C-alpha positions in Angstrom: 29.2 6.6 16.5 26.3 6.2 14.1 24.5 2.9 13.6 24.3 1.4 10.0 21.8 -1.1 8.8 21.5 -2.9 5.5 18.8 -3.5 2.8 15.7 -1.9 4.3 12.2 -0.7 3.5 11.7 2.6 5.3 8.2 4.0 5.7 7.9 7.8 5.8 4.8 9.4 7.3 3.6 12.2 9.5 1.2 15.1 10.1 -1.4 12.9 11.6 -2.8 15.6 14.0 -4.6 13.0 16.1 -7.0 13.8 17.8 -7.4 17.5 16.8 -7.9 17.0 13.1 -8.4 13.2 12.7 -9.6 10.4 14.9 -7.2 7.7 13.7 -5.1 6.4 10.9 -7.3 5.4 8.0 -7.8 1.6 7.7 -6.1 1.5 4.3 -2.9 3.2 5.7 -2.6 0.9 8.7 -3.4 -2.1 6.4 -0.9 -1.2 3.8 1.8 -0.6 6.5 1.1 -4.0 7.9 1.3 -5.6 4.5 4.6 -3.8 3.7 6.2 -4.6 7.0 8.7 -1.7 7.0 12.0 -2.1 8.8 12.0 1.4 10.1 9.5 4.3 10.2 10.4 7.9 9.8 7.8 10.2 11.3 7.9 13.9 10.2 6.2 15.4 13.2 2.8 16.7 14.2 1.6 13.5 15.8 0.3 15.7 18.5 -0.2 12.7 20.8 2.5 10.2 21.7 0.0 7.3 21.3 0.4 7.6 17.5 4.1 6.9 17.8 3.5 4.0 20.2 1.0 2.5 17.8 3.5 2.7 14.9 6.2 1.1 17.2 4.1 -2.1 16.9 5.2 -2.3 13.3 8.8 -1.1 13.4 11.2 1.1 15.3 10.1 4.7 14.9 12.3 7.7 14.4 10.3 10.9 15.0 10.9 14.7 15.1 8.9 17.4 16.7 6.5 19.3 14.5 5.1 22.8 15.2 2.0 21.3 16.8 3.7 18.7 19.0 3.9 19.4 22.7 7.5 20.1 23.9 7.0 17.5 26.7 6.9 14.7 24.0 10.7 15.1 24.1 11.2 14.8 20.3 14.3 16.3 18.6 14.0 19.1 16.0 15.8 17.0 13.4 17.6 13.7 13.0 20.5 12.5 10.8 20.3 8.8 10.2 22.2 6.2 8.2 20.5 3.2 6.7 22.2 0.8 4.3 24.9 3.4 3.5 22.4 6.1 2.7 22.1 9.3 4.8 18.6 10.6 5.8 17.8 14.0 7.2 14.4 13.9 9.1 12.9 17.3 9.9 9.4 18.7 10.1 10.1 21.7 8.0 8.3 24.5 9.8 11.7 25.8 10.9 12.4 27.1 7.4 8.9 28.3 6.4 6.0 26.6 4.6 7.2 24.8 1.5 10.8 26.2 1.7 12.3 23.1 0.0 15.3 24.9 -1.4 16.4 26.0 2.1 15.6 22.6 3.6 17.7 20.8 0.9 20.6 23.2 1.5 20.3 22.4 5.2 20.4 18.7 4.4 23.6 19.0 2.3 25.6 15.8 2.5 22.5 13.6 2.9 21.0 11.4 0.2 17.3 11.9 1.3 15.5 14.7 3.1 12.2 13.6 4.7 10.1 16.5 5.8 6.4 17.4 6.4 4.5 20.4 7.6 2.7 21.3 4.3 0.5 18.2 4.1 1.3 18.2 0.4 2.6 14.8 -0.6 5.5 15.1 -3.1 8.9 13.8 -4.0 11.5 15.3 -6.2 15.3 16.0 -6.4 16.6 19.4 -5.1 20.3 20.2 -5.2 21.4 16.6 -5.2 19.1 15.6 -2.4 15.9 13.5 -2.9 13.2 15.4 -1.1 10.3 13.3 0.3 7.2 15.0 1.8 4.9 12.1 2.6 1.9 14.5 3.2 -0.5 13.7 6.0 -1.0 10.0 6.9 -4.6 10.9 8.0 -5.5 13.4 5.3 -5.7 16.1 7.9 -6.3 19.6 6.6 -3.2 21.8 6.6 -2.9 25.2 8.0 -2.0 27.0 4.8 -4.2 29.2 2.6 -4.6 29.6 -1.1 -1.6 31.4 -2.6 0.8 30.6 0.2 4.2 29.0 -0.3 2.7 25.5 0.0 0.4 26.0 -2.9 0.9 23.4 -5.6 1.1 24.0 -9.4 -2.7 24.4 -9.5 -2.6 27.2 -6.9 -4.2 25.1 -4.2 -2.8 26.0 -0.8 -2.1 23.7 2.2 -5.4 24.5 3.8 -7.3 21.9 1.8 -7.9 18.3 2.6 -5.8 16.2 0.2 -6.4 12.7 1.3 -4.2 10.4 3.3 -0.7 9.6 2.0 2.7 8.2 3.0 5.9 7.1 1.3 8.4 4.3 1.3 12.1 4.1 0.4 13.8 0.9 -0.6 17.4 1.4 0.4 18.7 -1.3 -1.9 17.1 0.1 -5.1 16.8 3.7 -3.8 13.2 3.7 -5.1 10.6 6.0 -3.5 7.0 5.0 -3.7 4.2 7.4 -2.7 0.9 5.9 -1.5 -2.2 8.2 -1.8 -5.7 7.2 -0.8 -9.0 8.9 -1.0 -12.6 7.8 -1.7 -11.5 6.5 -5.0 -8.9 4.0 -3.6 -5.1 3.8 -3.3 -2.8 5.2 -6.0 0.9 4.6 -6.2 3.6 6.9 -7.7 7.2 5.7 -8.1 10.4 7.6 -8.3 13.5 5.7 -9.2 16.5 7.5 -7.7 
């Protein structure tokens, strides 16, 4: 039996790579999460230390999957299928399908409304085959492992190996609106996608 909740704000984040690539969550990320007070947190993997998930548990229940850099002994599943407010979410790191293989991931998530994935550290949201894909990027702005010209390269040809700035996303289950929060030395920028 699956649990079902109603009218929620869900925060999506991951790829923190603490302590290997970042010391902690940026102050603006933690502050914005505290301000938003999400009902649930979906973590896309690559925490690399369980303390990251325990910290996030102070804000809301955390649902996390194992990333390619997470130790097996963290006991995280490879993927989760969750129902919130009548919407189905597939949570997966994404390395299982190759870097930036959104088409294959969306096919794998068939029957879900949202696919929340990570691995590339490239923050983006779009619709693929009837599924809203959310890659919240890296919540710490940690550099990714890709190289210029690989499958994670964005439209400008920049690969996942660059530092992109910290980012995360939220989903409002009532309005189905996705909001991306990106921060860098210039401040926080929001991008909204109305589903």
